[in-house]
C-alpha positions in Angstrom: 14.6 -4.9 -0.4 13.6 -3.6 -3.8 9.9 -3.0 -4.6 8.0 -3.3 -7.9 7.0 0.2 -9.3 4.0 1.4 -7.3 2.0 4.4 -6.2 -0.9 5.5 -3.9 -4.2 6.5 -5.2 -7.5 7.5 -3.8 -10.5 5.5 -4.9 -14.0 4.7 -3.7 -15.6 1.5 -2.5 -19.3 1.1 -1.7 -19.5 5.0 -1.5 -16.5 5.4 0.9 -13.1 6.8 0.1 -10.2 4.5 0.2 -6.5 4.6 -0.4 -5.0 2.0 -2.5 -1.3 1.1 -3.1 -1.1 -0.2 -6.7 1.5 -1.8 -9.0 2.2 0.3 -12.1 3.8 -0.2 -15.4 6.5 1.8 -17.0 4.0 4.5 -18.1 2.6 4.9 -14.5 -0.7 3.0 -15.3 -2.1 0.4 -12.9 -1.2 -3.2 -13.8 -4.6 -4.7 -14.8 -4.5 -8.1 -13.2 -3.8 -8.1 -9.4 -2.6 -4.6 -9.5 -3.9 -3.6 -6.0 -1.3 -4.4 -3.3 -3.3 -3.2 -0.5 -6.4 -0.9 0.0 -7.9 0.5 3.2 -10.2 3.3 4.4 -10.0 6.1 6.9 -10.2 4.0 10.0 -7.6 1.5 9.1 -5.3 4.4 7.9 -5.7 6.0 11.3 -4.8 2.8 13.1 -1.7 2.3 10.9 -0.5 5.9 11.7 -1.0 5.3 15.4 1.2 2.2 15.2 3.7 3.2 12.5 6.7 2.7 14.8 5.7 -0.9 15.5 5.1 -1.5 11.8 8.6 -0.1 11.0 10.2 -2.4 13.6 8.3 -5.3 12.2 9.5 -4.7 8.7 13.1 -4.2 9.8 13.2 -7.3 11.8 11.8 -9.4 9.0 13.6 -8.0 6.1 15.2 -10.6 3.9 18.9 -10.2 3.4 19.8 -10.3 -0.2 
């Protein structure tokens, strides 16, 4: 599966640090409208890391064949 150009950036929401995965243009700038793919804070990031193998299995079993 091919993904649109993207990158991870740290940001802040209501005084708390968050990590965002954003769509970017050719120059590496965030796409203005609907540029955020996903964002989450420390606690969700920790849960994701604890379950990364299950997440990988989910992605692999649901990949679209092109």
